[in-house]
Each structure stands twice: as C-alpha cells, then as structure tokens.
GUFIKOL-155666 format. One record per residue (C-alpha): residue number from 1; x, y, z. Coordinates in Angstrom, 2 decimals. Last residue first. Example, Ala and Ser with C-alpha at 12.3 -4.5 7.8 and 13.67 -1.06 7.14 Angstrom:
2
  seq        x        y        z
    2    13.67    -1.06     7.14
    1    12.30    -4.50     7.80
//
This chain:
606
  seq        x        y        z
  606   -13.06    30.26     6.26
  605   -11.53    27.30     7.79
  604   -13.90    23.89     8.45
  603   -12.37    21.40    10.95
  602   -11.12    17.92     9.95
  601   -11.23    15.72    13.00
  600   -12.80    12.95    11.68
  599   -10.80    13.33     8.83
  598    -7.93    11.44    10.74
  597    -6.75     8.73     8.18
  596    -8.40    10.28     5.25
  595    -5.86    11.31     3.29
  594    -4.11     8.56     2.43
  593    -3.30     5.16     4.48
  592     0.38     4.83     3.72
  591     1.65     7.91     2.86
  590    -0.32     9.46     5.08
  589    -1.31    12.77     3.23
  588    -2.16    15.50     5.86
  587    -5.09    17.73     5.83
  586    -5.22    20.77     8.37
  585    -7.68    23.67     8.48
  584   -10.15    22.83     5.93
  583   -11.44    25.27     3.02
  582    -8.88    24.40     0.56
  581    -6.83    21.10     0.08
  580    -3.63    20.33    -1.55
  579    -1.70    16.66    -1.82
  578     1.08    15.41    -3.86
  577     2.90    11.99    -2.47
  576     6.74    11.65    -3.53
  575     7.63     8.13    -5.27
  574    10.18     6.09    -4.29
  573    12.05     5.71    -7.36
  572    12.92     2.85   -10.11
  571    13.48    -0.11    -8.35
  570    14.33    -2.57   -10.90
  569    13.09    -6.29   -10.17
  568    14.26    -9.99   -10.50
  567    18.23    -9.00   -11.64
  566    18.47   -12.19    -9.45
  565    21.89   -10.23    -8.39
  564    19.69    -7.66    -6.56
  563    17.48   -10.12    -4.88
  562    20.35   -11.72    -3.63
  561    21.30    -8.29    -2.10
  560    17.84    -7.61    -0.44
  559    17.57   -11.03     0.79
  558    21.11   -10.25     2.81
  557    19.99    -6.72     3.80
  556    17.17    -8.41     5.36
  555    19.59   -10.77     7.06
  554    21.76    -8.16     8.37
  553    18.64    -5.64     9.40
  552    17.09    -8.52    11.36
  551    20.11    -8.92    13.16
  550    20.41    -5.59    14.22
  549    17.11    -5.04    15.16
  548    16.92    -7.78    17.66
  547    14.31   -10.80    18.14
  546    15.30   -12.54    14.89
  545    12.73   -14.46    13.78
  544    11.43   -12.86    10.59
  543    15.29   -12.14     9.67
  542    16.34   -15.45     9.35
  541    13.05   -16.70     7.07
  540    13.89   -13.84     4.89
  539    17.62   -14.80     4.49
  538    16.59   -18.31     3.75
  537    14.23   -17.28     1.55
  536    16.47   -15.28    -0.92
  535    19.03   -17.56    -0.86
  534    16.78   -19.93    -2.18
  533    15.53   -18.25    -5.20
  532    12.65   -18.51    -6.63
  531    10.69   -15.73    -8.51
  530     7.35   -16.46   -10.23
  529     6.37   -12.77   -10.95
  528     3.37   -13.11    -8.81
  527     4.84   -13.29    -5.22
  526     2.03   -11.86    -3.45
  525     1.04   -15.29    -1.87
  524     4.81   -15.82    -1.87
  523     3.58   -18.27     1.47
  522     0.84   -20.01     1.78
  521     1.59   -22.84     3.20
  520     0.25   -25.25     0.46
  519     0.19   -22.76    -2.21
  518     4.05   -22.47    -2.04
  517     5.30   -19.47    -3.71
  516     9.41   -18.88    -2.98
  515     9.93   -15.79    -1.33
  514     9.70   -12.31    -3.01
  513     6.08   -10.42    -2.52
  512     5.38   -12.69     0.60
  511     8.67   -11.63     2.55
  510     8.07    -7.92     2.18
  509     5.72    -7.94     5.60
  508     8.60    -8.59     7.38
  507     9.84    -5.28     6.67
  506     7.09    -3.65     8.88
  505     6.68     0.39     8.65
  504     3.63     0.11     6.02
  503     4.86    -0.24     2.63
  502     3.10     1.13    -0.59
  501     4.38    -1.12    -3.97
  500     4.59     0.66    -6.97
  499     3.56    -0.50   -10.45
  498     4.82    -1.63   -13.82
  497     4.98    -5.65   -14.52
  496     7.28    -6.55   -17.02
  495     5.99    -9.94   -19.44
  494     2.55    -9.95   -18.82
  493    -0.50   -12.73   -17.64
  492     1.34   -13.26   -13.56
  491    -2.20   -13.67   -11.94
  490    -1.57   -11.08    -9.75
  489    -1.22    -8.54   -12.08
  488    -4.65    -9.57   -13.69
  487    -6.54    -8.32   -10.54
  486    -9.09    -6.33   -12.20
  485    -8.17    -3.30   -10.09
  484    -4.65    -3.73   -10.97
  483    -4.00    -4.20   -14.98
  482    -8.10    -2.86   -15.06
  481    -6.99     0.46   -17.03
  480    -4.60    -1.61   -19.17
  479    -1.76     0.15   -20.92
  478     0.43    -2.41   -22.31
  477     3.51    -0.59   -24.10
  476     5.96    -2.30   -26.15
  475     9.55    -2.73   -25.39
  474    12.26    -3.90   -28.37
  473    16.14    -4.59   -27.27
  472    18.81    -3.43   -29.46
  471    20.41    -1.44   -26.87
  470    19.25     2.03   -28.28
  469    15.73     0.28   -28.62
  468    15.70    -0.13   -25.05
  467    16.73     3.45   -24.35
  466    13.33     4.63   -26.48
  465    11.02     2.10   -25.03
  464    12.01     3.02   -21.65
  463    11.11     6.90   -22.06
  462     7.92     5.72   -23.56
  461     7.10     3.41   -20.72
  460     7.53     6.22   -18.11
  459     5.95     8.32   -20.10
  458     2.96     5.70   -20.32
  457     3.48     5.13   -16.33
  456     2.96     8.74   -15.62
  455    -0.14     9.14   -17.82
  454    -1.79     6.27   -15.48
  453    -4.08     3.50   -17.27
  452    -2.83     0.92   -15.24
  451     0.78    -1.29   -16.30
  450     1.94    -4.18   -18.52
  449     5.63    -3.17   -20.24
  448     5.80    -5.77   -23.23
  447     8.83    -7.53   -24.19
  446    10.58    -8.14   -27.49
  445    14.18    -9.53   -27.91
  444    13.72   -11.35   -30.84
  443    13.32   -15.56   -30.89
  442    14.32   -17.43   -33.50
  441    17.56   -18.80   -31.36
  440    18.60   -15.64   -30.49
  439    17.37   -12.47   -31.75
  438    18.44    -8.44   -30.88
  437    16.74    -5.63   -32.31
  436    18.12    -3.28   -35.03
  435    16.00    -4.56   -37.55
  434    18.54    -6.18   -39.80
  433    18.81    -8.39   -36.43
  432    21.62    -8.25   -33.83
  431    22.87   -11.53   -32.40
  430    22.28   -12.66   -28.97
  429    24.47   -15.94   -28.11
  428    24.95   -15.05   -24.55
  427    28.05   -12.82   -24.85
  426    26.07   -11.00   -27.38
  425    23.62   -10.18   -25.14
  424    26.16    -8.95   -22.26
  423    27.97    -6.67   -24.49
  422    24.96    -5.17   -26.25
  421    23.77    -3.96   -22.95
  420    27.01    -2.32   -21.89
  419    27.12    -0.65   -25.09
  418    23.17     0.60   -24.40
  417    24.37     2.37   -21.02
  416    24.96     1.27   -17.39
  415    21.73     2.54   -16.30
  414    21.46    -0.21   -13.98
  413    23.48    -2.55   -12.26
  412    25.84    -0.29   -10.34
  411    23.36     1.91    -9.12
  410    21.30    -0.97    -8.51
  409    22.43    -2.08    -4.86
  408    22.19     1.43    -3.04
  407    22.33     0.31     0.77
  406    19.83     0.94     3.31
  405    20.26    -0.86     6.46
  404    19.02     2.24     8.83
  403    16.28     3.37     6.85
  402    16.62     6.95     5.12
  401    16.70     5.73     1.63
  400    13.85     3.31     1.84
  399    14.76    -0.63     2.45
  398    13.38    -3.73     0.99
  397    13.82    -3.07    -2.90
  396    16.75    -1.16    -2.76
  395    18.51     1.45    -4.86
  394    15.58     4.02    -5.29
  393    16.51     6.40    -7.90
  392    16.69    10.05    -7.14
  391    14.72    12.98    -6.79
  390    16.25    15.95    -5.08
  389    13.67    18.53    -6.72
  388    10.33    16.64    -5.70
  387     7.42    17.52    -7.73
  386     8.73    19.63   -10.34
  385    11.70    16.99   -10.67
  384     9.43    13.93   -10.69
  383     8.93    13.01   -14.46
  382    11.71    14.10   -16.64
  381    14.26    13.81   -13.49
  380    13.07    10.58   -13.00
  379    13.01     8.86   -15.71
  378    16.89    10.25   -16.78
  377    17.74     9.02   -12.97
  376    16.64     5.65   -14.12
  375    18.74     5.31   -17.26
  374    17.52     1.68   -18.06
  373    20.03     0.18   -20.63
  372    22.19    -2.09   -18.09
  371    18.25    -2.98   -16.45
  370    17.49    -4.93   -20.02
  369    21.12    -6.21   -20.08
  368    20.88    -8.09   -16.91
  367    17.28    -9.73   -17.47
  366    18.28   -10.93   -20.95
  365    21.59   -12.32   -19.42
  364    19.56   -14.33   -16.34
  363    17.20   -16.09   -18.45
  362    13.32   -16.37   -17.37
  361    13.09   -13.04   -19.29
  360    12.98   -14.51   -22.84
  359    10.87   -17.21   -22.58
  358     8.51   -14.99   -20.35
  357     7.61   -17.40   -16.65
  356    10.29   -15.34   -14.74
  355     8.20   -12.57   -15.02
  354    10.44    -9.19   -14.57
  353     8.99    -6.52   -12.13
  352     9.42    -3.01   -12.88
  351     9.35    -0.72    -9.42
  350     7.98     2.22    -8.17
  349     8.22     3.00    -4.48
  348     6.04     3.82    -1.86
  347     6.51     4.84     1.87
  346     6.11     8.36     0.82
  345     8.45    10.98     0.37
  344     6.20    14.52     1.12
  343     4.30    17.28    -1.25
  342     2.00    19.55     0.53
  341     0.08    22.23    -1.17
  340    -2.04    24.53     0.82
  339    -5.48    26.43    -1.25
  338    -6.29    29.34    -0.05
  337    -7.30    31.45    -3.18
  336    -4.10    32.94    -3.72
  335    -2.20    29.93    -2.75
  334    -3.89    28.10    -5.96
  333    -0.63    28.36    -8.11
  332     1.10    25.65    -6.21
  331    -1.95    23.46    -7.44
  330    -1.15    24.17   -11.20
  329     2.77    23.26   -10.77
  328     1.88    20.13    -9.11
  327    -0.49    19.12   -11.63
  326     2.22    20.10   -14.48
  325     5.19    18.10   -12.56
  324     2.80    14.89   -11.82
  323     3.17    12.85    -8.72
  322     1.13     9.62    -8.80
  321     0.07     9.24    -4.93
  320    -2.29    11.93    -5.12
  319    -4.76    13.76    -3.07
  318    -6.59    16.43    -4.16
  317    -8.99    17.86    -1.24
  316   -11.89    20.04    -1.68
  315   -13.39    19.08    -5.35
  314   -15.40    20.43    -7.55
  313   -13.86    24.02    -6.71
  312   -12.83    25.02   -10.28
  311    -8.89    24.70    -9.21
  310    -9.69    21.52    -7.04
  309   -10.88    19.95   -10.46
  308    -8.01    21.64   -12.42
  307    -5.82    19.70   -10.01
  306    -7.66    16.60   -10.30
  305    -7.25    16.55   -14.21
  304    -3.85    17.04   -14.27
  303    -3.81    13.70   -12.16
  302    -5.51    11.96   -14.71
  301    -6.84     9.11   -13.46
  300    -9.14    10.57   -11.35
  299   -11.17     8.61    -8.69
  298   -14.23    10.44    -6.50
  297   -14.33    10.17    -2.55
  296   -17.31    12.00    -1.29
  295   -17.42    13.17     2.52
  294   -20.26    13.66     4.55
  293   -20.54    14.86     8.09
  292   -17.36    16.82     8.08
  291   -15.16    16.73    11.45
  290   -16.46    15.91    15.17
  289   -17.82    12.96    16.68
  288   -15.01    12.17    18.93
  287   -14.75     8.14    19.23
  286   -17.54     5.52    19.91
  285   -18.88     5.53    16.54
  284   -22.46     4.50    16.59
  283   -23.74     6.67    14.65
  282   -21.10     6.62    11.80
  281   -20.93    10.25    10.06
  280   -21.65     9.63     6.18
  279   -19.40     8.39     3.43
  278   -20.18     8.89    -0.16
  277   -18.07     6.36    -3.07
  276   -17.59     7.69    -6.57
  275   -15.71     5.74    -9.44
  274   -18.20     7.23   -11.65
  273   -19.19     4.17   -13.29
  272   -19.09     2.35    -9.59
  271   -21.31     4.60    -7.98
  270   -21.01     3.43    -4.48
  269   -23.47     4.88    -1.44
  268   -23.58     5.07     2.18
  267   -19.97     3.86     3.38
  266   -19.77     4.24     6.93
  265   -17.42     6.76     8.79
  264   -15.69     7.14    12.55
  263   -14.84     3.68    12.50
  262   -16.81     0.51    12.88
  261   -18.58     0.48     9.68
  260   -21.34    -1.67     7.94
  259   -21.02    -3.85     5.26
  258   -23.39    -6.59     4.20
  257   -26.24    -4.67     4.58
  256   -24.88    -1.56     2.71
  255   -23.75    -3.57     0.21
  254   -20.85    -1.92    -1.50
  253   -18.34    -3.15    -4.65
  252   -16.85    -6.57    -3.24
  251   -17.27    -7.78     0.56
  250   -19.34   -11.26    -0.99
  249   -16.46   -13.21    -2.72
  248   -13.21   -13.94    -0.33
  247   -15.39   -13.55     3.18
  246   -18.34   -15.71     2.06
  245   -16.20   -18.66     0.08
  244   -13.99   -18.75     3.21
  243   -16.83   -19.17     5.47
  242   -18.96   -21.49     3.57
  241   -15.98   -23.12     2.96
  240   -14.83   -23.81     6.32
  239   -18.51   -24.79     7.36
  238   -18.49   -27.79     4.39
  237   -14.82   -28.69     5.61
  236   -15.95   -29.70     9.13
  235   -13.24   -27.66    11.38
  234    -9.80   -28.49    11.30
  233    -8.68   -25.07    10.67
  232   -10.73   -23.92    13.25
  231   -14.04   -22.39    13.50
  230   -15.64   -22.37    17.15
  229   -14.92   -18.36    17.43
  228   -17.04   -17.96    14.74
  227   -20.36   -18.78    16.56
  226   -23.46   -19.68    14.94
  225   -22.37   -20.27    11.07
  224   -25.55   -19.89     9.43
  223   -23.06   -18.34     6.66
  222   -25.00   -15.00     6.00
  221   -25.90   -14.11     9.68
  220   -21.99   -15.43    10.78
  219   -20.18   -13.49     8.09
  218   -22.35   -10.55     9.42
  217   -21.48   -11.10    12.78
  216   -17.70   -11.23    11.88
  215   -17.35    -7.66    10.58
  214   -14.06    -7.27     8.95
  213   -11.08    -6.67    10.92
  212    -8.07    -7.23     8.14
  211    -8.47    -4.21     6.93
  210    -8.08    -1.54     9.92
  209    -4.79    -3.32    11.23
  208    -5.03    -6.62    13.17
  207    -1.20    -7.48    12.07
  206     1.27    -4.29    12.22
  205     1.65    -4.32    15.78
  204     3.25    -7.53    16.28
  203     6.57    -6.84    13.97
  202     8.17    -8.01    16.73
  201     7.56   -11.94    16.39
  200     9.16   -14.52    18.26
  199     8.39   -17.90    17.32
  198     5.34   -20.26    17.15
  197     2.99   -17.78    18.38
  196    -0.02   -17.53    20.69
  195    -2.57   -14.77    20.15
  194    -5.10   -13.57    22.65
  193    -8.01   -11.79    22.49
  192    -9.53    -9.84    25.50
  191   -12.79    -7.95    25.00
  190   -15.33   -10.44    24.39
  189   -13.68   -12.76    26.97
  188   -11.00   -15.28    26.82
  187   -11.20   -14.99    22.87
  186    -8.55   -17.69    21.27
  185    -6.02   -17.50    18.84
  184    -3.40   -20.25    18.63
  183    -0.45   -21.45    16.63
  182     0.43   -17.62    15.45
  181     3.07   -17.67    12.49
  180     0.77   -18.05    10.02
  179    -0.86   -14.77    10.93
  178     2.63   -12.91    10.60
  177     2.73   -13.00     7.38
  176    -0.34   -14.52     5.72
  175    -0.78   -12.44     2.43
  174    -3.13   -11.97    -0.71
  173    -5.84   -14.04     1.47
  172    -8.16   -16.76    -0.43
  171    -9.94   -18.02     2.76
  170   -11.03   -21.09     1.50
  169    -7.51   -22.49     1.82
  168    -7.88   -22.78     5.70
  167    -4.70   -22.79     7.77
  166    -2.88   -19.02     5.54
  165    -3.66   -17.57     9.04
  164    -5.13   -14.70     7.22
  163    -9.03   -15.14     7.40
  162    -8.81   -17.14    10.62
  161    -6.76   -14.06    12.29
  160    -9.41   -11.78    11.39
  159   -12.13   -13.64    12.17
  158   -10.48   -14.10    15.63
  157   -10.31   -10.20    15.75
  156   -13.59    -9.33    14.83
  155   -14.95   -12.34    17.25
  154   -12.95   -10.31    20.12
  153   -15.12    -7.48    19.77
  152   -17.31    -4.91    17.64
  151   -20.61    -5.44    19.32
  150   -23.46    -4.95    16.48
  149   -25.25    -1.85    16.40
  148   -25.46    -1.86    12.51
  147   -22.62     0.78    12.56
  146   -20.59    -1.11    14.36
  145   -20.19    -0.78    18.12
  144   -17.61    -0.17    20.86
  143   -19.20    -0.42    24.20
  142   -15.90    -2.34    26.03
  141   -12.55    -1.22    25.07
  140   -10.79    -4.31    23.42
  139    -7.30    -5.59    25.36
  138    -5.36    -7.25    22.86
  137    -2.68   -10.23    24.53
  136     0.78   -10.92    22.84
  135     2.14   -14.34    23.28
  134     5.69   -15.43    22.52
  133     5.60   -19.35    24.22
  132     7.88   -18.15    26.02
  131     8.30   -14.35    25.85
  130     4.69   -14.01    27.70
  129     2.40   -11.01    27.78
  128     3.42    -9.30    24.57
  127     0.84    -6.20    25.43
  126    -1.52    -4.33    23.05
  125    -3.81    -2.15    24.84
  124    -7.15    -0.51    25.99
  123    -8.42    -0.49    22.16
  122   -10.79     1.10    19.94
  121   -10.30     5.20    20.42
  120    -6.58     4.02    21.69
  119    -5.41     3.28    18.04
  118    -2.49     2.32    19.29
  117     0.43     4.08    17.55
  116     3.03     3.35    14.67
  115     4.85     6.45    13.39
  114     4.63     6.67     9.96
  113     5.22    10.74    10.36
  112     1.53    11.45     9.05
  111     0.01     9.28    11.94
  110    -0.28     5.40    11.41
  109    -2.97     4.12    13.62
  108    -3.23     0.72    14.89
  107    -5.53    -2.38    16.33
  106    -8.29    -1.90    13.20
  105   -11.16     0.30    13.04
  104   -13.24     0.19     9.70
  103   -14.49     3.18     7.68
  102   -11.78     5.77     7.92
  101    -8.93     3.56     6.79
  100   -11.50     2.00     4.54
   99   -11.53     4.98     1.77
   98    -8.03     5.13     1.50
   97    -7.51     1.24     1.93
   96    -9.69     0.56    -1.12
   95    -7.64     3.05    -3.03
   94    -4.14     1.61    -1.88
   93    -5.05    -1.82    -3.48
   92    -5.75    -5.77    -2.24
   91    -8.51    -6.53    -4.52
   90    -7.68    -9.34    -7.02
   89    -5.34   -10.68    -4.28
   88    -7.77   -10.61    -1.42
   87    -7.27    -8.66     1.96
   86    -9.17    -5.27     0.73
   85   -12.52    -6.49     1.95
   84   -14.68    -3.74     1.05
   83   -13.66    -3.32    -2.47
   82   -13.47    -1.57    -5.66
   81   -12.46     2.22    -4.48
   80   -11.09     4.11    -8.06
   79    -7.85     5.37    -8.44
   78    -6.15     8.46    -8.07
   77    -7.98    10.01    -5.40
   76   -10.01    13.60    -5.15
   75   -11.72    14.38    -1.78
   74   -15.19    15.86    -1.76
   73   -16.06    17.23     1.42
   72   -19.76    17.46     1.98
   71   -19.59    19.34     4.07
   70   -22.39    19.75     7.01
   69   -19.88    20.28    10.17
   68   -19.07    18.96    13.36
   67   -16.55    20.92    15.46
   66   -13.32    19.04    16.06
   65   -12.25    16.71    19.00
   64    -9.04    14.91    18.62
   63    -9.68    11.37    17.02
   62    -7.16     8.93    19.46
   61    -3.83     7.88    19.17
   60    -1.55     6.17    21.40
   59     2.27     5.54    21.31
   58     2.66     7.37    25.04
   57     5.59     9.38    23.90
   56     3.66    10.36    20.81
   55    -0.22    10.91    22.55
   54    -2.29    11.91    19.49
   53    -5.12    13.88    20.19
   52    -4.89    16.70    17.19
   51    -3.15    14.12    14.93
   50     0.49    14.82    13.87
   49     1.54    15.15     9.97
   48     0.01    18.71    10.40
   47     2.71    20.15    11.67
   46     4.92    19.30     9.03
   45     2.19    21.10     6.65
   44     3.29    24.33     8.22
   43     6.97    24.34     6.30
   42     4.56    25.40     3.32
   41     5.45    23.05     0.47
   40     6.84    24.36    -2.67
   39     9.44    21.36    -3.38
   38    12.56    22.95    -2.33
   37    10.83    23.83     0.94
   36     8.62    26.88     1.55
   35     8.16    29.96     4.13
   34     5.07    30.96     4.92
   33     3.60    31.07     1.57
   32    -0.03    32.96     1.56
   31    -3.34    31.08     1.51
   30    -4.00    31.98     5.36
   29    -3.13    28.39     6.02
   28     0.18    28.68     4.33
   27     1.31    27.63     1.15
   26     2.21    23.86     0.28
   25     3.65    20.93     2.05
   24     6.77    19.70     3.72
   23     9.59    17.28     3.97
   22     7.29    14.81     6.32
   21     9.84    12.81     8.37
   20    10.27     8.72     7.47
   19     9.24     5.96     9.56
   18    11.49     3.16     8.81
   17    10.85     0.82     6.29
   16     9.08    -2.05     5.79
   15     6.37    -3.68     3.82
   14     2.75    -3.98     4.05
   13     1.30    -5.58     1.29
   12    -0.69    -2.86    -0.99
   11     0.04    -2.24    -4.51
   10     0.08     1.42    -5.48
    9    -2.86     1.34    -8.05
    8    -2.59     3.14    -8.75
    7     0.16     2.53    -6.30
    6    -0.02    -1.73    -5.32
    5    -1.43    -1.74    -1.91
    4    -0.23    -4.97    -2.43
    3     2.74    -3.56    -1.83
    2     0.23    -1.71     0.49
    1    -0.56    -1.90    -4.51
//
C-alpha cells in the first residue's frame, strides 16, 4: 500500500527515498534485442522514463502531443481498483492510485526517474512565498475543468487540506502528514491557494497530489453545503459531520454522477466482479488530447496469468509490482511478436510487520528470535533472481539502497540461523516442546503470517515456515484475498502482516507508519502494528522540521536505527517492477504511480 500504497496491494503512504534511476527494460522497439542489461531489459527503456514534453531543468511536466487513436488498450495490474477516494485507511492502495493517476489531476507528477515535477498542465507555480511564517502559494491555471464542466480550482485544494488536516475527525484520512502542519489555508481567489505552516516543511511538493484533490463541487451538491471554503475545523459539528461522512464513505467503487475526472481520462465503467475499470478521454481535459481513446484496466492476481494474457494478445500492457520469475521469462521471450520487456527498481519494499498486541510478539526476545531465524537472502534468491539478478535484502525501513543516508541495519539482526534464535529464546525462558516448538508459560511459539492473495507471498511464507520451524517456531500461512483491499490490515487483526509499502520521494511521509498512534491528533494513522517508541517519535519530530538535508537525514537515521533495535518490522527486499507492452511506442512503469502516469501521450506502434 504508497506506504499505503500497500503493494498487492502495495500499501500507499508516501514514504521517502531519493529518486532511483531506471535500470532498464525489454527488447528494442522493433522487437529485437538492442542490447540487454542483466535483467533482460532493453537499454532503450531508460529513455522511456521521461515524458515527451517534460522540462526537467525547469522542474515542470506537461503531457506531450501524440496522435489520438481508438484503442482500446487493455492494461493488466496485480489487484483491482476499489475506490475513487484513495485517502481513507480502508481504500488506500497502489491499485487505486494506478487508475486515478490518469483520472485526477494533482499538483505534481513523478516521471519514471521519480523526479518531482510541477504539473504544468493545471498549475502555473507552487512557491514558498514566505519563510516566516512558512507559506506556500499555489497558482492554478484558469480554465481547468472537471469532466462534468465544473471548474477545477481553489475549492478543490481547500477540501484537500480540510480532509487531510486531522483537525476534523469526521474525515477519516489515512494520513495527515504535512497537512496537519498547515495552520491556515485560504482561497485568495479561484486561482490562488495559500497555505501557512506552523513550522518549515520542505516536503510541501508532496502535498495536494492527484489522490488528494477530489471534487469539492460534488461534495457541496450532495451535502447541501453552499461553499466548502467557508467550512473550518470550528464550524458547526453537524456540518462537519455531513462533509466528513460524504468524503469518507461515498467515493468508493464507481458512481458516474459522483466521480468526475480532472485528468486526461475519466472512468466510464467499473465491473467489480471482473476487477475491470474502463477509462475514456475526458472531453474537458485542458492539456494535450492525444493517446488511446479508451483504456481498460484489468486485475490479475496471478502474474503468470498476466504474462499469458499478454502473449495471447488479450492485453497490450502487463504492469506488475509483483515480480515473478516464470512470468518474467515468458515476457522476455515475446520479443519476436514485438513485445518490449522492462524491469526497474521500485520505491516499494516488501516487509513483515510484528503486531505488538500479539501475546507472543509483544516481547522483544520473541521478535528478535524470529528475525534471527529468517534468511532473507535465500527468499530473495529463490523468488526474484530471475527478475533482478543482483537482488539483495533491504537494510532499512526508511531509506532505499541508493539513498544518501542508507545503512544496512538488519544484516546483523536477521538470518543469523536457527541456533542463534534458539539461544535467544532459551535465555528468555522458552523451552523446546516434544513437538519441536518452543513454549513458555503454557503458550507455544505459534504465529500466523497474513497477506493478500498473491502467489509470491504464499511462496515467501512457505520459505519462512521452513526456516522458522528449524528454530522451534511455528508459522502458519493466512492467505486472505481481502486482507488489503477489505481493510483488515488497518484493523490490526493479525499476528504478522506481509505486504509492501510504496514510497513517494518524501521521507517525512513515513512518519505516520511508525510514530505512536494518537486518535486525538491523527498521529500514527498508519501505524497498524501498535508500535510505540519515544525514541522513534522524537527522531521523526526533529527530522520533519529540519530545514537542511543533512540534519534531516541524521534524524531519519536515528529513527531508522531505533526501529531496527525494536525488531518492529523486518524489511525483506525492494521489489523490482516488471512490465511489458506491445503495439505502443513507449510505456514506462513509474515506481509509485504505475504505468498510466503518461498514458495520454502513448502513440500507436505498428
């Protein structure tokens, strides 16, 4: 889940990591290998990471011109779309984001190199206009419209702040990071939105993205609120409840009259049973008008089935965050039919979260022994080597391997072997039972790993079961198709959770995953494992107010080290993306927003 973006669901919350450059993609555009890298990708694919009209030096993005063509283009992803509002705890997944990234416009666009760019199709600027108090002003282009003809303007930004601020509890926001620091938000006019912060916040470019900017005019119509910009956290509670209830509950699934588009595409159909969403061109889109007129996004819980569908021509784009060796081999082998294959590092990492409410795992020695028993390199080698030949375990929960500030904090804690795990348990009073499982105070060391329906995760758990058993720990596999999309993960109803966080390039947005939860303030909204460590809280608090990178990195490193010492979550590996396409000139799977980030400039090939 973007942390919560939970990956298959990638969980989404936007975490931090410096931009990673692409490491390649499939065969050349003529269907023949034009020089492949170690993952079987074509060297050409790196060039596809940049939009056709983006201006990297100016820090701006616009959709590039491309011929319009009918399509349809069918795109396969790993899990189904479920909600138009992706900002509540029970909806916040990457797979919603992979659809709405082309449906809802936001302040920024991330290109394939994870470069943060101003969305110049809809904004003229986003500038820090004062440092005391810290103030950011957004200038919105005139004439931007929703697909139903209503203006896309400052009201939508104001609703984005009100819903994410944490100051109105009726808005059940998955994360309030950044928004909660805005003391004052106001519309100077329809095209000017001014935000004033209680402290410096250098990650402001990560706010008001496409998932945050929902149609204020629809909420007004449906609730009878005449002007959302007149609603403040101190407004009549009955009015706040109307607004919050609608925002939280009514933008799920698809209802055409409630869910217009502000981006280049709009949703026109949703088949929940088939996990399919149909997108068509937004007639009121202000930017370039090209690209396929119709795109169908289909879910495939089995990546191998997705690869077969590409081979059979049922889909034109296979875009998976769930790398699979067999599927990769299949897609690499389709060059002769014009298929281009790509693989690149994602800002997404797979991990195992320990639930502090579990009677066994609430004790540090038990968590420590579990970590010691798990050989992550064996898991990575068996499951991912065909997709990324140099795959290594992750050493951090906050930094990616190429980040300034990355340190391997888990190489000395995990994978030390069954003998070390047994020593840890026995020193804590555990005794080995006749069934080969340790027990203490009448309880066997038996825990369940819960995850969504994903073959690679089943394989991961099977390997963990074997490794843990050698250390006298019983692990059971809980494959629940609704674990992520149904919201169970956010309830804490599990022992150990296996999923992935998908990270945007803003480290401050990892704070709600690990800080102590506080319903009154909205802190720790995504801390589903019930972790609470004052050292972690203090380090994050100091990091997010830092005004220079070196100071921020120092405090993020402190938070990272404290989490490792807590044995709170075990990072497994950074998931490489895996995509392939045919009949289109260039497709690049953006590691946070998926393949459709620039679908409006896809040109037909062949």
